[in-house]
C-alpha positions in Angstrom: 9.9 23.5 9.0 7.7 25.1 6.2 5.5 28.0 7.6 1.7 26.8 7.8 0.1 28.1 4.9 -2.2 27.3 2.0 -0.8 28.4 -1.2 -1.9 27.1 -5.0 0.8 25.0 -6.8 0.9 26.3 -10.3 3.8 24.0 -11.7 3.9 20.5 -12.8 4.7 17.4 -10.7 8.3 16.7 -10.9 10.5 19.5 -12.1 12.5 22.1 -10.0 10.2 21.7 -7.3 11.1 18.2 -6.9 14.9 18.9 -6.8 14.5 21.6 -4.2 12.4 19.0 -2.0 15.5 16.6 -2.6 17.9 19.1 -1.5 15.8 19.8 1.7 15.7 16.3 2.6 19.4 15.8 2.1 20.2 18.8 4.4 17.5 18.0 7.0 19.1 14.6 7.6 22.8 15.9 7.3 23.9 13.4 4.7 24.4 16.0 1.6 27.8 14.0 0.5 26.9 10.5 1.6 23.5 10.8 0.5 24.3 11.6 -3.2 26.6 8.5 -3.3 23.9 6.4 -1.7 21.3 7.5 -4.2 23.6 6.9 -7.2 23.9 3.2 -6.1 20.1 2.7 -5.8 18.8 -0.2 -8.1 22.4 -0.9 -9.2 23.6 -4.5 -10.0 25.7 -3.9 -6.7 23.6 -1.6 -5.2 20.5 -1.5 -2.9 16.8 -1.9 -4.2 15.0 1.6 -3.3 12.9 1.1 -0.2 10.3 3.6 -1.3 7.9 1.8 -3.3 7.2 -1.4 -5.5 7.3 0.2 -8.8 9.8 -1.7 -11.0 13.2 -0.4 -12.2 14.2 -1.5 -15.8 16.5 -4.5 -15.1 17.7 -3.2 -12.0 20.8 -2.2 -13.9 19.7 1.3 -15.3 21.6 4.7 -14.6 20.3 6.5 -11.7 16.7 7.4 -12.1 15.3 10.1 -10.0 12.4 9.5 -7.8 11.6 12.0 -5.2 10.1 9.3 -3.2 12.9 7.4 -3.2 15.3 10.2 -2.1 13.0 10.7 1.1 13.2 7.1 2.0 16.8 6.9 1.5 17.7 10.3 3.1 15.5 9.0 6.3 17.3 5.7 6.5 20.7 7.1 6.2 20.2 10.1 8.5 22.9 11.1 10.8 20.6 11.2 13.6 20.5 8.6 16.2 17.6 7.5 18.5 19.8 6.0 21.3 18.2 4.6 24.3 19.4 7.6 26.4 17.6 9.8 24.0 14.3 7.8 23.9 14.6 7.0 27.8 14.7 10.7 28.6 11.0 10.9 27.9 8.3 8.9 29.4 6.1 6.7 26.7 3.2 8.7 28.0 4.8 11.9 26.7 6.1 10.5 23.7 2.8 9.1 22.7 1.5 12.9 22.4 4.5 13.7 20.0 3.6 14.1 16.2 4.3 11.0 13.9 6.8 13.3 12.1 8.6 14.1 15.5 8.9 10.7 16.6 10.7 9.5 13.6 12.7 12.6 13.4 14.8 11.6 16.6 16.8 9.2 14.0 18.1 5.5 13.6 17.4 3.2 16.7 20.6 1.9 17.7 20.2 -0.5 20.4 17.6 -3.0 21.5 15.2 -1.4 24.2 12.7 -2.9 26.7 9.6 -1.0 28.3 10.0 -0.6 32.0 6.5 -0.1 33.3 7.7 1.3 36.7 9.3 4.1 35.0 7.1 4.2 32.2 10.5 4.5 29.8 12.4 2.5 27.7 16.0 1.3 28.5 18.6 -0.7 26.7 18.6 -4.6 27.0 21.0 -7.0 25.7 20.3 -8.9 22.6 20.4 -12.3 24.2 17.9 -11.2 27.1 15.6 -9.7 24.6 15.1 -13.0 22.7 14.9 -15.0 26.1 12.0 -12.5 27.2 10.4 -13.3 23.9 10.9 -17.2 23.9 9.5 -17.1 27.6 6.2 -15.4 26.5 5.7 -17.6 23.5 6.6 -21.1 25.2 4.2 -20.4 28.2 1.0 -19.5 26.0 -1.5 -22.1 26.3 -1.9 -22.1 22.2 0.3 -20.9 19.6 -2.8 -19.1 18.2 -2.3 -16.8 21.1 0.6 -15.1 19.3 0.4 -12.9 16.3 3.1 -12.2 13.8 2.7 -9.2 11.7 4.9 -8.4 8.6 5.6 -5.3 6.8 6.2 -5.1 3.2 9.7 -4.0 3.3 10.8 -7.2 4.9 13.2 -9.0 2.4 12.1 -12.5 0.9 14.9 -14.3 2.6 13.6 -12.8 6.0 10.0 -13.4 5.2 10.7 -16.9 4.3 12.7 -17.6 7.5 9.9 -15.8 9.3 7.0 -18.0 8.1 8.8 -21.1 8.6 9.5 -20.2 12.2 6.1 -19.1 12.9 4.6 -22.3 11.3 7.0 -24.4 13.2 5.9 -22.6 16.2 2.3 -23.6 15.6 0.3 -20.8 14.0 -0.9 -19.0 10.9 -1.4 -15.8 12.4 0.1 -13.8 9.7 -1.7 -10.2 9.7 0.3 -8.1 7.1 0.2 -4.8 5.2 -1.5 -6.6 2.1 -4.6 -7.0 4.4 -4.8 -3.1 4.5 -4.3 -2.5 1.1 -4.4 -4.5 -2.0 -6.0 -7.8 -0.6 -9.1 -6.9 -2.9 -6.6 -7.2 -5.7 -5.4 -10.6 -5.1 -8.6 -12.1 -4.3 -10.3 -10.1 -7.2 -7.6 -11.3 -9.7 -7.4 -14.9 -8.5 -11.3 -15.1 -9.0 -11.0 -13.6 -12.6 -7.8 -14.6 -13.9 -6.4 -17.4 -11.6 -3.4 -15.3 -10.4 -3.7 -12.8 -7.6 -0.8 -10.7 -9.2 -0.5 -8.2 -12.4 -0.1 -9.5 -15.6 2.1 -6.9 -17.2 5.8 -5.7 -17.4 7.5 -2.5 -18.0 8.0 -3.5 -21.7 4.0 -3.7 -22.0 3.9 0.1 -21.3 6.1 0.8 -24.3 3.5 -1.0 -26.5 0.0 0.1 -25.1 -2.0 3.1 -26.9 -4.3 3.2 -24.0 -3.5 3.2 -20.2 -6.4 3.5 -17.7 -5.7 4.6 -14.2 -8.3 4.1 -11.5 -7.8 5.7 -7.9 -4.1 6.4 -8.1 -2.1 9.5 -7.4 1.4 8.3 -8.7 2.7 12.0 -8.4 3.1 11.6 -4.9 3.0 7.8 -4.3 5.0 6.2 -7.1 6.8 9.0 -8.8 8.9 6.8 -11.1 5.6 5.4 -12.6 5.0 9.0 -14.2 8.4 8.2 -16.1 6.5 5.5 -17.9 3.5 7.6 -18.3 5.3 10.4 -19.6 6.9 8.2 -22.5 3.7 6.9 -23.5 1.8 10.3 -23.6 4.8 11.7 -25.8 4.3 8.8 -28.2 0.6 9.6 -28.4 -0.8 6.9 -26.3 -4.1 8.0 -24.6 -4.2 8.0 -21.0 -7.5 7.9 -19.2 -7.4 8.9 -15.3 -10.3 8.1 -13.4 -10.0 9.7 -10.0 -12.1 12.0 -7.6 -9.5 14.5 -6.6 -7.8 16.6 -9.2 -4.1 15.4 -9.0 -1.2 17.4 -10.5 0.7 13.9 -11.2 -2.0 13.0 -13.4 -2.0 16.2 -15.1 1.5 17.5 -16.1 5.0 16.2 -15.3 8.2 17.7 -15.8 11.1 15.1 -15.7 13.8 16.1 -13.7 16.3 14.1 -16.0 15.0 16.2 -19.0 17.3 18.9 -19.8 14.8 20.3 -22.3 12.0 20.4 -19.9 14.1 21.6 -16.9 15.5 24.5 -18.7 12.6 25.6 -20.7 10.1 25.2 -17.9 8.1 22.9 -19.7 6.1 20.0 -19.1 4.4 16.8 -20.6 0.5 16.6 -20.4 -0.1 13.1 -18.8 -4.0 12.5 -18.8 -5.7 12.8 -22.3 -9.0 13.0 -20.4 -9.6 13.2 -16.7 -12.7 11.7 -15.1 -13.5 12.9 -11.6 -16.0 10.2 -10.3 -17.7 10.2 -7.1 -15.7 8.4 -4.2 -16.8 4.9 -4.4 -18.5 5.4 -7.9 -15.9 2.9 -9.6 -18.4 0.0 -10.3 -21.1 2.2 -11.6 -18.6 4.0 -13.9 -17.0 0.8 -15.3 -20.7 -0.7 -15.9 -21.5 2.3 -17.7 -18.1 2.0 -19.9 -19.0 -1.7 -20.5 -22.5 -0.8 -21.4 -21.5 1.6 -24.1 -18.9 -0.8 -25.3 -21.6 -3.8 -25.8 -23.7 -1.2 -27.6 -20.7 0.2 -29.6 -20.4 -3.7 -30.5 -23.8 -4.3 -31.4 -23.7 -1.3 -33.8 -20.6 -2.4 -35.4 -22.0 -5.9 -36.0 -25.3 -4.5 -37.5 -23.1 -2.4 -39.8 -20.8 -5.2 -40.9 -17.8 -3.5 -39.3 -15.3 -5.5 -37.1 -16.1 -6.2 -33.5 -15.7 -3.8 -30.5 -15.3 -6.8 -28.2 -13.1 -9.9 -28.9 -15.5 -12.7 -29.5 -12.8 -15.2 -30.3 -11.1 -14.6 -27.0 -14.4 -14.7 -25.0 -15.4 -17.9 -26.7 -11.9 -19.6 -26.3 -10.7 -18.1 -23.0 -13.6 -17.0 -20.8 -16.6 -18.0 -18.8 -19.7 -16.0 -17.7 -20.1 -13.4 -20.6 -23.7 -14.0 -21.1 -24.4 -13.3 -17.4 -22.5 -10.3 -17.2 -23.8 -9.1 -20.6 -27.3 -9.5 -19.5 -26.6 -7.6 -16.2 -24.9 -4.8 -17.7 -27.4 -4.3 -20.5 -30.3 -4.4 -17.8 -28.7 -1.6 -15.9 -30.3 1.6 -15.6 -28.6 4.7 -16.8 -29.9 7.2 -14.2 -28.5 4.7 -11.5 -25.2 4.6 -13.3 -24.8 8.3 -13.6 -26.1 9.1 -10.2 -23.7 6.7 -8.4 -20.7 7.3 -10.5 -20.8 11.1 -10.9 -20.0 10.8 -14.7 -22.4 11.8 -17.3 -23.7 9.3 -20.0 -21.9 11.3 -22.8 -18.4 11.4 -20.9 -18.9 7.6 -20.4 -19.4 6.9 -24.1 -16.1 8.9 -24.8 -14.1 6.6 -22.6 -15.8 3.6 -24.2 -14.9 4.8 -27.6 -11.3 5.7 -26.5 -11.0 2.2 -25.2 -12.9 0.7 -28.4 -10.1 2.1 -30.9 -7.2 0.9 -28.8 -5.1 -2.0 -29.8 -3.3 -2.4 -26.4 -5.2 -1.4 -23.2 -3.4 -1.5 -19.7 -5.5 -1.0 -16.7 -3.6 0.3 -13.4 -5.3 0.8 -10.1 -4.3 1.5 -6.4 -6.1 1.6 -3.1 -8.9 4.2 -4.5 -10.4 1.1 -5.8 -9.6 -1.5 -3.1 -10.3 0.2 0.2 -14.0 0.0 -0.2 -16.7 -2.1 1.0 -16.9 -3.5 -2.7 -13.2 -3.5 -3.3 -13.0 -6.8 -4.6 -16.0 -6.0 -7.1 -14.2 -3.0 -8.5 -11.0 -5.0 -9.1 -13.3 -7.8 -11.1 -15.2 -5.1 -13.0 -11.7 -3.7 -14.3 -10.7 -7.5 -15.0 -14.2 -7.6 -16.8 -13.4 -4.6 -18.9 -10.1 -5.9 -20.3 -11.3 -9.5 -20.5 -14.2 -8.1 -22.9 -11.7 -6.8 -25.5 -9.2 -9.8 -24.8 -6.4 -7.2 -23.4 -4.9 -10.0 -21.0 -1.9 -12.4 -22.3 -1.0 -10.2 -25.2 1.7 -7.5 -25.6 0.9 -4.2 -24.6 -2.2 -4.9 -22.7 -2.9 -6.3 -19.1 -4.0 -6.0 -15.5 -1.5 -3.7 -13.0 -2.2 -3.3 -9.6 0.3 -0.7 -8.2 1.4 -1.9 -4.9 3.2 0.1 -2.3 5.6 -1.5 0.0 8.9 -2.3 -2.0 8.5 -6.2 -1.0 4.7 -6.5 -0.3 4.2 -8.7 -3.2 7.5 -11.0 -2.3 6.4 -11.4 1.4 2.9 -13.2 0.2 5.1 -15.1 -2.3 7.0 -16.4 0.6 4.0 -17.6 2.5 3.5 -14.5 4.5 -0.7 -15.4 4.4 -3.1 -16.4 7.1 -4.8 -18.7 4.6 -2.0 -20.9 3.4 -2.5 -22.9 0.3 -2.3 -26.7 1.1 0.3 -27.2 -1.3 2.9 -24.9 0.5 2.1 -26.8 4.0 2.5 -30.2 2.4 5.8 -29.1 1.1 7.0 -27.5 4.4 6.1 -30.8 6.2 7.8 -32.8 3.5 11.2 -30.6 3.6 11.4 -29.8 7.3 9.8 -32.7 8.8 7.1 -31.0 11.1 3.4 -30.9 10.9 2.4 -27.1 10.1 -0.8 -26.0 11.4 -3.6 -26.5 9.0 -6.2 -23.9 10.0 -6.5 -20.3 9.0 -5.1 -17.7 11.1 -5.8 -14.2 11.8 -5.8 -11.3 9.2 -5.1 -7.9 10.4 -8.6 -7.1 11.3 -8.9 -10.6 13.1 -5.7 -9.9 14.7 -7.1 -6.9 16.5 -10.4 -8.3 17.4 -8.2 -11.3 19.0 -6.1 -8.8 21.0 -9.3 -6.9 22.1 -11.1 -9.9 23.2 -8.2 -11.5 25.1 -7.7 -14.2 22.8 -4.2 -13.2 21.7 -1.7 -11.9 24.3 1.7 -11.5 22.2 2.2 -9.3 19.3 5.3 -9.6 17.3 6.0 -7.0 14.2 8.4 -7.4 11.6 8.7 -3.7 10.6 6.0 -1.1 10.0 3.9 0.8 12.0 0.9 -1.1 13.0 -0.7 1.1 15.8 -0.7 4.0 13.0 -1.6 2.1 9.8 -4.7 0.4 11.3 -8.4 1.6 11.5 -10.3 2.2 14.5 -7.6 3.8 16.4 -8.9 3.5 20.0 -9.7 0.0 19.7 -6.5 -0.9 18.0 -4.5 0.9 20.7 -6.6 -0.7 23.6 -5.9 -4.0 21.9 -2.5 -3.7 22.0 -2.0 -2.5 25.3 -4.0 -5.4 26.8 -1.2 -7.9 25.4 1.3 -9.4 27.9 4.0 -8.5 25.4 4.5 -6.3 22.3 7.7 -6.5 20.0 8.6 -4.2 17.1 11.5 -4.6 14.7 12.3 -1.3 13.2 14.9 1.0 11.9 13.3 4.0 13.6 11.2 5.1 16.6 7.4 5.4 15.6 3.7 5.6 16.8 3.5 2.0 17.5 6.4 2.0 20.1 4.4 4.1 22.3 1.3 2.0 22.5 2.7 -1.0 24.6 1.7 -4.0 26.1 2.5 -4.8 29.6 6.0 -5.7 28.6 7.5 -4.5 25.4 10.3 -4.4 23.0 11.9 -2.4 20.4 14.5 -4.4 18.2 16.7 -2.2 15.7 17.5 -3.7 12.3 19.7 -2.9 9.5 18.1 -0.8 6.6 18.1 -1.7 2.9 20.7 0.7 2.6 23.4 -0.6 5.1 26.3 -3.4 4.8 24.6 -6.6 5.8 27.7 -8.3 7.0 27.5 -12.2 8.0 30.0 -15.0 8.7 30.3 -15.6 4.7 30.9 -11.9 4.0 28.4 -9.0 2.8 25.1 -10.3 2.0 22.5 -9.6 -0.6 18.7 -9.8 0.0 16.1 -10.2 -2.7 12.9 -8.6 -3.6 9.8 -8.8 -5.7 8.4 -5.8 -7.2 4.8 -5.1 -8.6 5.4 -6.9 -11.9 7.0 -10.1 -10.5 10.6 -9.3 -11.2 12.8 -10.8 -8.5 16.2 -9.1 -8.1 18.8 -8.7 -5.4 19.7 -5.9 -3.2 23.0 -5.0 -1.2 23.6 -1.9 1.0 26.5 0.1 0.7 26.4 2.3 3.9 27.9 1.2 7.2 25.5 0.4 9.9 24.0 3.2 11.8 25.2 1.3 14.9 27.2 -1.7 15.4 24.5 -3.2 17.5 22.1 -3.6 14.6 20.9 -7.0 13.3 19.4 -8.1 10.1 16.0 -9.3 9.8 17.1 -12.7 8.9 19.5 -12.8 11.9 16.7 -11.7 14.1 14.4 -14.5 12.8 17.1 -17.0 13.2 18.1 -16.1 16.8 14.2 -15.9 17.7 13.8 -19.4 16.3 16.7 -20.8 18.2 15.6 -19.2 21.5 12.1 -20.4 21.0 12.3 -23.7 19.4 15.4 -25.6 21.2 14.6 -28.7 19.4 13.9 -27.4 15.8 15.7 -29.3 13.1 15.9 -26.3 10.8 19.7 -25.2 11.0 19.0 -21.3 11.6 22.3 -20.0 12.4 23.9 -21.7 9.6 21.4 -20.7 7.2 22.2 -16.9 7.9 25.8 -17.3 7.7 25.2 -17.1 4.0 21.9 -16.0 2.5 22.4 -18.1 -0.6 21.8 -20.8 1.7 18.3 -19.5 2.5 17.7 -19.1 -1.1 18.6 -22.8 -1.6 15.9 -23.6 1.1 13.4 -21.3 -0.7 13.8 -23.2 -3.9 13.1 -26.4 -2.1 9.8 -25.1 -1.2 8.5 -23.0 -4.2 8.8 -24.4 -7.7 8.7 -21.3 -9.1 12.3 -20.6 -7.6 14.1 -23.2 -9.1 17.6 -22.5 -10.0 17.1 -19.3 -7.6 20.7 -18.4 -6.8 21.9 -18.6 -10.4 19.0 -16.5 -11.9 18.8 -14.0 -9.2 22.5 -13.2 -9.4 22.1 -12.4 -13.1 22.1 -8.7 -13.8 18.3 -7.6 -13.4 17.3 -10.8 -11.7 14.5 -12.8 -13.3 10.6 -12.8 -13.6 8.4 -15.5 -11.7 6.0 -17.2 -14.1 2.5 -15.4 -14.5 0.1 -18.0 -15.8 -2.2 -15.4 -16.6 -0.1 -13.5 -19.0 0.3 -16.8 -20.7 -3.4 -17.1 -21.3 -3.2 -20.2 -19.0 -6.1 -19.8 -16.4 -5.8 -21.4 -13.0 -9.2 -21.0 -11.9 -11.8 -23.6 -11.0 -13.3 -23.6 -14.5 -9.9 -23.4 -16.4 -11.1 -20.2 -17.9 -11.0 -16.5 -17.2 -14.0 -15.7 -15.6 -16.7 -12.7 -15.9 -18.0 -11.8 -12.6 -21.4 -9.9 -12.2 -21.3 -7.4 -9.3 -24.4 -5.1 -8.8 -23.9 -1.4 -8.3 -23.5 -0.8 -4.5 -26.3 1.3 -3.2 -26.4 0.1 0.4 -22.8 0.8 1.6 -22.3 2.7 5.0 -22.3 6.0 3.1 -25.7 5.2 1.5 -27.0 4.2 5.2 -25.7 7.3 6.9 -27.2 9.6 4.4 -30.5 8.1 4.4 -30.6 8.7 8.2 -29.3 12.3 7.8 -32.1 12.7 5.2 -34.7 12.1 7.7 -33.4 15.1 9.9 -33.6 17.7 6.8 -31.2 19.8 8.3 -27.8 21.2 6.5 -25.7 20.5 9.3 -26.7 16.7 9.4 -25.2 16.6 5.7 -23.2 13.4 5.2 -19.9 13.4 3.2 -17.8 10.6 1.8 -14.3 11.1 3.2 -11.5 9.3 1.3 -8.2 8.9 3.3 -4.8 10.2 1.2 -1.3 10.6 1.7 0.4 14.0 1.9 3.2 14.4 -0.6 5.7 14.5 2.2 4.5 10.9 3.4 5.0 7.4 2.5 2.2 5.3 4.2 2.5 6.1 7.9 6.1 7.5 7.6 5.7 11.4 7.8 8.8 13.0 6.2 7.7 16.5 6.6 4.5 18.7 6.9 4.1 19.8 3.1 1.9 18.4 0.4 3.1 20.6 -2.3 1.0 19.5 -5.3 -2.1 20.3 -3.1 -1.0 23.6 -1.8 -0.7 22.6 1.6 2.5 23.7 3.7 3.5 23.4 7.5 0.4 21.3 8.4 -1.5 18.0 8.1 -5.0 18.8 9.7 -6.9 19.8 6.5 -10.0 18.8 4.9 -10.0 19.1 1.1 -13.8 20.3 0.2 -15.6 21.5 -2.8 -16.4 25.1 -2.4 -20.0 24.8 -2.9 -20.3 22.4 -0.1 -18.5 24.4 2.2 -20.7 27.3 1.3 -23.6 25.1 2.0 -22.7 24.5 5.4 -22.3 28.2 5.9 -18.6 28.1 6.6 -15.9 30.3 5.3 -12.7 29.1 3.3 -10.1 28.0 5.9 -12.7 27.6 8.5 -12.1 25.3 11.6 -14.2 22.2 11.9 -13.9 18.6 13.5 -14.8 15.6 11.6 -17.7 13.4 13.1 -18.1 9.7 12.2 -21.5 8.9 10.8 -21.6 5.2 10.3 -25.0 3.9 11.0 -25.2 1.3 13.9 -21.7 2.3 15.3 -22.1 2.7 19.2 -19.1 4.7 19.3 -18.8 8.4 19.1 -15.7 9.0 16.7 -14.2 12.4 16.6 -11.1 13.9 14.6 -10.9 17.5 15.9 -9.2 20.5 14.6 -9.0 20.6 10.9 -8.9 23.3 8.5 -11.1 23.5 5.3 -9.3 23.9 2.2 -11.1 24.5 -1.1 -10.4 21.8 -3.7 -11.4 20.4 -7.1 -13.1 17.4 -5.8 -16.9 16.0 -6.5 -19.6 17.6 -4.4 -20.5 15.5 -1.3 -16.8 14.2 -1.0 -14.1 15.3 1.2 -10.6 14.3 1.5 -8.2 14.2 4.6 -4.8 12.7 5.5 -4.1 9.5 7.4 -3.4 8.2 10.0 -4.9 11.3 11.6 -8.6 10.3 10.3 -8.0 6.5 11.2 -10.0 7.1 14.4 -13.0 7.8 12.2 -13.2 4.3 10.4 -14.9 1.5 12.7 -13.2 -2.0 12.7 -16.2 -3.8 11.4 -15.9 -1.5 8.3 -14.2 -3.6 5.5 -14.2 -5.1 2.3 -16.4 -8.1 1.5 -14.5 -11.1 0.5 -11.0 -9.2 1.8 -11.6 -7.7 5.0 -9.5 -4.6 4.0 -10.4 -1.5 5.8 -12.9 0.9 4.1 -10.5 3.6 4.3 -11.4 5.4 1.0 -15.2 5.6 1.9 -15.9 6.6 5.5 -19.2 8.6 6.4 -18.6 11.8 8.0 -20.3 15.1 9.2 -18.4 18.3 9.5 -19.0 20.6 12.8 -17.6 23.9 13.5 -14.4 23.1 15.6 -15.2 23.5 19.5 -11.6 25.0 19.7 -9.8 27.7 17.8 -6.9 26.8 15.3 -3.7 28.9 15.0 -4.1 31.5 12.1 -2.3 30.3 9.0 -1.3 32.5 6.0 
């Protein structure tokens, strides 16, 4: 474990620092020899898909592509440590709840199913048959199927997700909260409204052709390291990369490719961003409106001078609707409002517009820095507006690119994991399987928590993930889960959610992506869909961590068999050979015609994306320009208005944006370092502008408590014991890691039109800590 210290990081992203981190991960999990073999089998034709993220690999048949995130995910899954029932049962659940997220998962791989014994407050082993019988008893005695909730993690394969949604809908509910609800739901909703398809329109080939790449609200160096390879290649051939991000992030500045002998031996690196725009947290709509305002002015100037158009009038006329309304709205926008809310000057926005205007191919990428806001859908649609103006959708080297997190989060939604199922899907299920699926909408993540809190749902089943740590409003979420009659978690490792139990609780261990999935027909492949709609196979190479592990498809099949004894679906026959599951997927989804043949080809296949073909499946049949006002009445605005009435420095309200540390992926904490931000051996830090810290009269490294400042919130929300770290971030903004700060976000604070928690814009105050913190170097 690293010494707790703050030490400025001078190197580039990647490079020797990444290789040293890899070595530590392999040694930490005691898998040096096996780990090397495992890593070399990632993303190979006969290997497994990296469980680290959804960034695509070229044809999934390339030589090993180094990725620090992937190494951490693989090492954590292939660890030699085992979390046996004896090890976990040696501690009460109350005691385990006080452990750190890192220490819980560090116990290792789960080995056998466990049941919670309320009389002793401990877990003990349970047979699989008894576990499924217990779940079935609870589900069968509910007054309504809608009293059960079925959560899904984005690491669930297509085959498991398809069976899961089929079982749950035959059971009788559409209660499918999933991790999409908490991250990129605004991307799906926004893009559907703008271009008719809730997915990105680009492929990796487009990155080779683009001469301008826009990056909004993303930190690829930590969250998607393999993306840096594409950005490096683009930068080296002269493409302009414009980064729009509040924090100064090393991965957007410089990158040393660990596979480049020249950079590694010379200590060199490639500059990534040609321009870096540090906008205020939540200032995205204002910023994009400013760029569009300049583009329209540049176009008018070009027209008057008889020069080629800056925007694409032919594309706009043939393929879009709503241009005149957008033009009138943007031209009427006040520059002082744009500058104040974006934090970027008019001249700097002009520079961005000029770069975009001169580009022949523009790709816009974004992450949760865009989506996890009150107006996240609006932010996505403003990005779409920007590209539609120049006809940069449905052409080579250009397009829209939401960069998703979990490795199959997009595939799960494709397979029907959605609380608002399309009528066509329900009709097809009824036709193919002979039962009438429920037609009403189910609970999303926020709705599921509310239902458990209010007693309208009493069984919670999670297919992977870490629901108690990933969700907002920690006290409310935990109390909701604890009110359930039964909580069930399918997982590879013990995590925070397993300590937040209902009156009865189960933990069911499953195979990991790296492990051999042996079924009656032999070793099985599963399929996943990456961020760019490529569907490909994945097959583990390691022996299972325990002989008692079941695959996720097998867990679903056995649960369905126990719960629905009269079902006509041949559940156990299907899981004998996953090709059979894929045949059933083909019978339900037209886009998967000839699924088995296509997915068994090297590299798999790409699902059709109508927007890439300039076929717009919107109500108007055209791509849609959508008008959005600059937000001026968010919870942050309201809290600042209230604070201004007190006229006290100590009442200053900051916009907190939650971030991941470098040794973290979503809620999985691999270690306590955040190398690129200079934080080591600790997590409870707050990144703040030095002038804001001085304004508060606090010293660098001072201990503070974070206090929620949302207006109208009747709960006192506190996250105590954080250390101030001076950082390059706009004034008025602070950043800290989640899940430690989830307690500060009210359940009611979510995106308009998508209900995604507003984790990137939480109003907070800073108070000198009530208790002293340990000294750090």
